[in-house]
C-alpha positions as CSV (number, residue, x, y, z in Angstrom):
1,M,63.1,114.8,141.1
2,A,61.1,114.8,137.6
3,K,58.0,113.3,137.8
4,K,57.0,110.3,135.4
5,S,54.6,110.5,132.6
6,S,51.0,109.8,133.5
7,G,50.7,107.9,130.4
8,G,49.4,111.0,128.3
9,S,49.9,110.5,124.8
10,H,52.7,112.5,123.0
11,P,52.6,114.5,119.6
12,A,53.5,112.9,116.3
13,R,57.4,113.2,115.7
14,R,57.1,114.3,111.6
15,C,59.4,115.2,109.2
16,M,60.5,118.9,108.9
17,F,60.6,118.7,105.2
18,C,57.7,116.4,103.9
19,G,55.3,116.3,106.7
20,R,55.4,112.9,107.2
21,G,54.9,111.3,110.2
22,E,57.2,108.2,112.0
23,T,54.8,105.6,110.9
24,E,54.9,106.7,107.2
25,V,58.8,106.7,106.9
26,P,61.6,104.0,107.6
27,F,63.3,106.3,110.1
28,L,63.3,109.9,111.5
29,V,66.6,111.5,112.3
30,D,66.2,114.2,115.4
31,G,67.7,117.6,115.5
32,L,67.8,120.6,117.6
33,T,64.1,122.1,116.3
34,G,63.1,119.4,114.3
35,S,63.4,116.2,112.6
36,I,64.0,114.5,109.2
37,C,63.2,111.6,107.1
38,T,66.0,109.2,105.6
39,E,63.9,109.8,102.2
40,C,64.4,113.6,102.2
41,I,68.1,112.8,103.1
42,E,68.4,110.8,100.0
43,V,66.8,113.4,97.8
44,A,69.2,116.5,99.4
45,H,72.3,114.0,98.6
46,G,71.3,113.7,95.3
47,Y,70.7,117.2,95.1
48,L,74.2,117.9,96.1
49,E,75.8,114.8,93.7
50,S,73.9,117.0,90.8
51,L,76.1,119.8,91.8
52,G,79.4,118.1,92.2
53,L,79.3,119.0,96.4
54,S,78.6,115.4,97.8
55,D,82.5,114.6,97.7
56,P,83.8,114.5,101.4
57,K,87.2,116.1,100.4
58,Y,85.3,119.8,100.0
59,S,86.0,121.1,103.1
60,R,84.0,123.9,104.7
61,N,85.5,127.6,105.2
62,S,84.1,129.7,108.2
63,S,81.4,131.3,106.5
64,G,79.7,127.4,106.8
65,R,79.5,127.1,102.9
66,S,81.7,124.3,101.0
67,S,84.8,125.3,99.2
68,L,86.5,123.4,96.6
69,P,90.0,122.0,97.0
70,K,92.6,124.4,95.7
71,Q,94.6,121.3,94.5
72,E,94.1,118.0,93.5
73,V,97.7,116.8,94.3
74,K,100.2,117.9,95.9
75,E,103.6,118.3,93.6
76,P,106.7,119.0,94.9
77,S,107.2,122.7,93.6
78,S,109.0,123.5,96.8
79,L,111.0,120.5,97.2
80,K,114.3,119.9,95.9
81,P,116.3,116.7,94.8
82,A,118.6,117.7,98.1
83,D,115.0,117.7,100.2
84,M,113.6,114.8,99.1
85,K,116.7,112.4,99.6
86,A,116.8,114.2,103.1
87,F,113.0,112.4,103.8
88,L,114.3,109.1,102.1
89,D,117.8,109.1,104.3
90,Q,115.1,109.1,107.2
91,Y,113.6,105.8,106.4
92,V,115.9,104.4,104.3
93,I,119.8,103.4,105.1
94,G,122.3,103.5,102.4
95,Q,121.7,103.6,98.7
96,D,122.8,107.1,98.3
97,E,123.7,106.8,94.7
98,A,120.1,105.3,94.1
99,K,118.3,107.9,95.9
100,K,119.9,110.5,93.8
101,V,119.2,109.6,90.8
102,L,115.5,108.4,91.9
103,C,114.8,112.2,93.8
104,V,116.1,113.5,90.4
105,Q,113.7,111.6,88.0
106,V,110.9,112.4,89.8
107,Y,111.5,115.8,90.5
108,N,111.9,116.1,86.7
109,H,109.2,114.4,86.0
110,Y,106.6,116.7,88.0
111,K,108.1,119.6,86.6
112,R,107.1,118.1,83.2
113,L,103.6,117.8,84.2
114,R,103.7,121.3,84.9
115,N,105.8,122.3,81.8
116,N,103.4,120.4,79.7
117,E,100.0,121.9,81.2
118,V,99.7,124.3,78.9
119,P,101.4,123.9,75.8
120,S,103.5,127.3,74.6
121,T,102.7,128.6,71.4
122,D,106.5,129.8,71.7
123,S,109.3,128.3,69.0
124,S,111.6,127.8,71.9
125,Y,108.7,125.7,73.4
126,V,110.3,122.0,74.4
127,E,107.8,119.2,75.4
128,L,109.5,117.2,77.7
129,E,108.9,113.1,78.0
130,K,108.3,111.0,80.9
131,S,111.7,108.3,82.2
132,N,110.3,105.6,83.6
133,I,112.8,103.7,86.3
134,L,114.1,100.3,86.4
135,L,115.6,99.4,90.2
136,V,117.7,96.4,90.0
137,G,119.1,95.0,93.2
138,P,118.8,91.9,95.1
139,T,116.1,90.8,97.4
140,G,115.6,92.7,100.7
141,T,117.8,96.2,99.5
142,G,114.8,98.3,99.7
143,K,113.6,98.5,96.2
144,T,109.7,98.7,97.6
145,L,110.7,100.7,100.3
146,L,112.4,103.5,98.1
147,A,109.1,103.7,95.9
148,R,106.5,103.8,99.0
149,T,108.7,106.3,101.1
150,I,108.9,109.0,98.0
151,A,105.1,108.2,97.3
152,K,104.2,109.2,100.6
153,M,106.4,112.6,100.9
154,L,104.6,113.4,97.9
155,D,101.2,112.6,98.6
156,V,100.4,111.4,95.5
157,P,98.3,108.0,94.5
158,F,100.5,105.2,94.9
159,A,100.3,101.4,93.9
160,I,102.0,98.3,94.5
161,V,101.5,95.6,91.6
162,D,103.0,92.3,91.6
163,A,103.9,91.2,87.9
164,T,103.9,87.4,88.6
165,V,99.8,87.6,88.8
166,L,99.7,89.1,85.3
167,T,99.4,87.4,82.3
168,Q,98.5,88.2,78.5
169,A,94.9,88.6,77.5
170,G,92.5,85.6,76.9
171,Y,94.5,83.7,79.4
172,V,93.9,82.7,83.3
173,G,95.2,85.4,85.5
174,E,95.0,88.9,85.7
175,D,94.9,91.5,82.7
176,V,97.9,93.8,82.6
177,E,95.1,96.8,82.3
178,S,93.8,95.3,85.8
179,L,97.4,97.0,87.4
180,L,95.8,100.3,87.2
181,T,92.8,99.6,89.0
182,R,94.8,99.4,92.5
183,L,95.7,103.2,91.2
184,L,92.4,104.3,90.9
185,Q,91.5,102.9,94.5
186,A,94.1,104.9,95.8
187,A,92.8,107.8,94.7
188,D,89.3,107.0,95.2
189,Y,88.3,106.9,91.7
190,D,89.4,110.2,91.2
191,V,90.5,109.7,87.6
192,K,92.6,113.0,87.1
193,K,94.1,112.5,90.3
194,A,95.4,109.1,89.1
195,E,96.9,110.0,86.2
196,K,99.4,112.0,87.9
197,G,100.3,109.0,90.5
198,I,103.0,106.5,90.7
199,V,102.9,102.9,90.0
200,F,105.8,100.5,91.0
201,I,105.6,97.0,89.2
202,D,107.6,94.8,91.7
203,E,109.0,91.2,90.3
204,L,109.7,92.3,87.1
205,D,112.4,89.6,86.3
206,K,109.7,86.6,86.7
207,I,108.1,87.8,83.8
208,A,111.5,87.7,81.7
209,R,111.5,85.7,78.6
210,K,112.4,82.0,78.9
211,G,115.3,81.8,76.1
212,D,116.9,84.4,74.3
213,N,115.6,83.7,71.4
214,P,112.1,85.4,70.4
215,S,108.9,82.3,71.8
216,I,107.6,80.3,69.0
217,T,105.1,79.0,71.5
218,R,102.5,81.0,73.5
219,D,104.1,82.7,76.7
220,V,101.2,84.2,78.4
221,S,103.1,84.9,81.3
222,G,106.4,86.2,80.3
223,E,106.7,87.8,76.6
224,G,103.2,88.4,76.5
225,V,102.6,90.5,79.7
226,Q,105.9,92.5,78.4
227,Q,104.1,93.1,75.1
228,A,101.0,94.2,76.4
229,L,102.8,96.5,79.1
230,L,104.4,98.5,76.5
231,K,101.1,100.6,75.9
232,L,100.9,101.3,79.5
233,L,104.5,102.6,79.7
234,E,104.5,104.8,76.7
235,G,101.2,106.1,77.6
236,S,98.2,105.5,76.0
237,D,94.3,105.6,76.9
238,V,93.8,102.2,78.5
239,N,90.3,101.0,79.3
240,V,90.4,100.0,83.2
241,P,87.8,97.6,84.9
242,P,86.9,99.4,88.2
243,Q,87.2,96.2,90.4
244,G,90.0,94.8,88.9
245,G,90.1,90.6,87.0
246,R,89.4,89.7,83.8
247,K,87.2,91.9,81.4
248,H,84.6,91.0,79.3
249,P,82.4,93.0,76.7
250,E,79.4,93.9,78.9
251,Q,81.4,95.4,81.8
252,E,81.8,99.0,82.2
253,F,85.5,100.8,82.0
254,I,87.3,103.8,83.6
255,K,89.3,105.2,80.7
256,V,92.6,106.4,82.2
257,N,95.8,108.2,80.2
258,T,98.9,106.6,81.2
259,Q,101.0,109.5,79.9
260,N,101.6,111.2,82.9
261,I,102.0,108.3,85.2
262,L,105.6,107.3,86.6
263,F,106.2,103.6,86.2
264,I,108.8,102.5,88.8
265,C,109.6,98.8,88.2
266,G,112.0,96.7,90.3
267,G,113.4,93.2,90.2
268,A,115.8,91.0,91.6
269,F,117.2,89.7,88.5
270,E,118.7,86.7,90.3
271,G,121.7,85.4,88.0
272,L,122.1,88.7,86.1
273,E,125.7,89.1,87.8
274,R,126.9,85.9,85.7
275,T,125.7,87.9,82.6
276,I,127.3,90.8,83.5
277,A,130.7,88.8,84.2
278,Q,130.7,87.3,80.9
279,R,130.2,90.8,78.9
280,L,133.1,92.3,81.1
281,N,135.6,89.3,80.8
282,T,134.7,89.7,76.9
283,Q,135.9,93.4,77.1
284,V,139.6,92.6,77.8
285,I,140.6,90.1,75.3
286,G,143.0,90.9,72.7
287,Y,146.1,93.5,71.9
288,R,144.5,95.7,75.1
289,S,143.8,93.1,77.7
290,T,146.9,94.7,79.5
291,Q,144.5,97.6,79.8
292,K,141.9,95.8,81.7
293,Q,140.0,97.9,84.2
294,R,139.3,97.3,87.5
295,V,136.0,95.8,88.2
296,D,134.5,95.2,91.7
297,K,133.4,91.6,91.6
298,N,131.5,92.1,94.9
299,N,128.9,94.4,93.2
300,L,128.9,93.4,89.7
301,L,124.9,95.0,89.3
302,S,126.6,98.5,89.5
303,Y,127.8,97.4,86.0
304,V,124.3,96.8,84.5
305,S,123.5,97.8,81.1
306,A,120.9,97.5,78.8
307,Q,122.4,95.1,76.9
308,D,122.4,92.7,80.0
309,L,118.3,93.0,80.3
310,R,118.1,91.8,77.4
311,A,119.7,89.2,77.7
312,Y,118.2,88.3,80.9
313,G,115.4,87.9,78.8
314,L,113.6,91.2,78.7
315,I,112.5,92.5,75.3
316,P,114.2,95.6,73.6
317,E,110.9,97.3,73.4
318,I,110.5,97.4,77.2
319,V,113.8,98.0,77.8
320,G,113.6,101.0,75.5
321,R,110.7,102.0,77.6
322,L,112.8,102.1,80.8
323,P,115.6,104.3,80.3
324,V,116.7,105.0,83.8
325,I,118.6,101.8,85.3
326,V,119.4,102.2,89.2
327,H,121.6,99.7,91.0
328,L,121.0,99.2,94.7
329,D,124.0,97.6,96.5
330,S,123.8,94.4,98.3
331,L,123.7,95.2,102.1
332,D,126.8,94.6,104.1
333,K,126.9,94.3,108.1
334,E,127.6,97.9,108.6
335,A,124.1,98.7,106.7
336,L,122.5,96.2,108.2
337,L,123.5,97.2,111.9
338,R,122.2,100.7,110.9
339,I,118.7,99.6,109.4
340,L,117.8,97.4,112.7
341,T,118.2,100.9,114.9
342,E,118.5,104.2,112.9
343,P,115.7,104.6,110.7
344,R,112.2,106.5,112.1
345,N,110.4,102.9,112.2
346,S,113.2,100.4,112.9
347,L,112.7,97.1,113.9
348,I,114.3,97.5,117.2
349,R,112.1,101.0,118.2
350,Q,109.1,98.7,117.1
351,Y,110.0,96.0,119.7
352,T,110.9,98.8,122.0
353,K,107.6,100.0,121.9
354,F,106.0,96.6,121.9
355,F,107.8,96.4,125.4
356,E,106.5,99.7,126.1
357,L,102.7,99.3,125.9
358,D,103.0,96.5,128.2
359,G,104.7,98.7,131.1
360,M,108.2,97.0,130.4
361,K,111.8,98.5,129.5
362,L,113.4,96.4,127.0
363,E,117.1,96.1,127.3
364,I,119.2,94.4,124.5
365,E,122.8,93.4,125.4
366,D,126.1,93.8,123.4
367,G,126.3,91.5,120.9
368,V,122.5,90.4,120.3
369,L,122.1,92.8,117.0
370,D,125.4,91.4,115.7
371,L,124.1,87.8,116.0
372,I,120.9,89.0,114.2
373,V,122.6,90.8,111.2
374,D,125.3,87.5,110.8
375,T,121.9,85.2,110.8
376,A,120.6,87.9,107.9
377,L,123.8,87.8,105.8
378,K,124.4,84.0,106.3
379,N,120.6,83.4,105.5
380,R,121.1,85.9,102.4
381,T,117.8,87.5,103.1
382,G,118.8,91.0,103.3
383,A,116.5,93.6,105.5
384,R,113.7,92.2,105.0
385,G,115.1,88.9,106.8
386,L,115.7,91.1,109.5
387,R,112.1,90.7,111.0
388,N,112.1,87.3,110.6
389,I,115.0,86.7,112.9
390,C,113.5,89.2,115.5
391,E,110.1,87.5,115.2
392,K,112.0,84.2,116.4
393,I,114.1,85.9,119.1
394,F,111.6,88.0,120.7
395,S,108.3,85.8,120.5
396,D,108.2,84.2,123.9
397,A,109.5,87.7,125.3
398,L,106.4,88.8,123.6
399,F,104.1,86.1,125.0
400,E,105.2,86.5,128.6
401,A,105.4,90.5,128.9
402,P,101.8,91.3,129.5
403,S,101.1,88.7,132.3
404,S,104.9,88.4,134.1
405,G,104.5,92.1,135.7
406,K,108.3,93.1,135.3
407,K,109.0,96.5,134.9
408,T,112.5,95.1,132.3
409,F,113.0,92.7,129.9
410,R,116.8,92.0,129.5
411,M,117.2,90.5,126.1
412,T,121.0,88.4,126.6
413,L,122.8,86.9,123.8
414,D,122.7,83.4,125.5
415,Y,119.0,83.7,125.5
416,A,118.8,85.1,121.5
417,R,121.3,82.2,120.6
418,E,119.1,79.6,122.3
419,R,116.1,80.9,120.5
420,L,117.7,80.3,117.5
421,S,119.1,77.1,118.0
422,T,115.6,75.8,119.1
423,L,114.3,76.9,116.0
424,E,116.5,76.3,113.5
425,A,116.3,72.4,115.0
426,C,112.9,72.1,114.5
């Protein structure tokens, strides 16, 4: 048994670097054979910063010395468009045509980066240009999910920006340049890494021009934002405020070149079907009216063109900088059923896991999934509305599960109908 100290004095602890005692420094950090003070730690950190070795991304090799990272961005040199689509299929149900186009464009984009890194002096050298992408489809069809999933697969900086908060420079709101702030944050403020990232601009249709004719008065949240987006989409040096928000003269900026940033824009473009229908009808008047092409009236967005987007309110310049237009199909009942059950992170798998964490097994009666899907179709909320419906049905069960002591919870069709009818009545 260890003896208790008799109260004798112990030798004073000192920093093994500067020699100062524990009463002369803010704090001492003890090691195996000595101590170091916080001030010496700051000096050592400053020395590492001067050598460029203070970033945690620098790993240690077998000899214990720091080694530089081999590659800043994991480019898809070994991933082919078919591999990308196979990865997307695990998370996104349907939309095969949109997946193919998106995978090809992203693959070509990073091939372009490798091709243009060292311009060749050979006369056969061809400089490849960037093709930004516009995703058009109803709400809840997977526009944001497609962009987020493909960015996760490539392991590149990715930022989602809502176009509705942007305004023309000098007005209340956020400057257009601030959308690159989120990309810088995703890249840990590594500019070179951010310059090879992907930006998804959502709700692009909300900044459409208010009328077919050019604005006489200021349209600071519509046409003005479109004009400001032109230089970003085309590729130029942009001064980005590190913390976002509005810019002011005395603020420090970070210069970012957007030449190699891939912009993916998305929007529901509510009412665009009427414009497409009018254009298709005008093409069958006259002598060739008997040669009327068969038009799928249930999927008019598949015929979208640059002409329709201009009529909707996008200026010609921004339409020209979004050369790849991809439409997303509306989700039918079969697709919504697959979304509920098939993806790796499907809603049913998530709720099964919730109950499993409480020690319960979830059993769902036939017909419950059909009820959820039919309700979503009636509300016209797409895949995004499935979670809202599931929350209404499962909320009480999840509340009672931890304290019920039961091993199994069976979700019946009558119980699900009762929950939905009760909430709708409220």
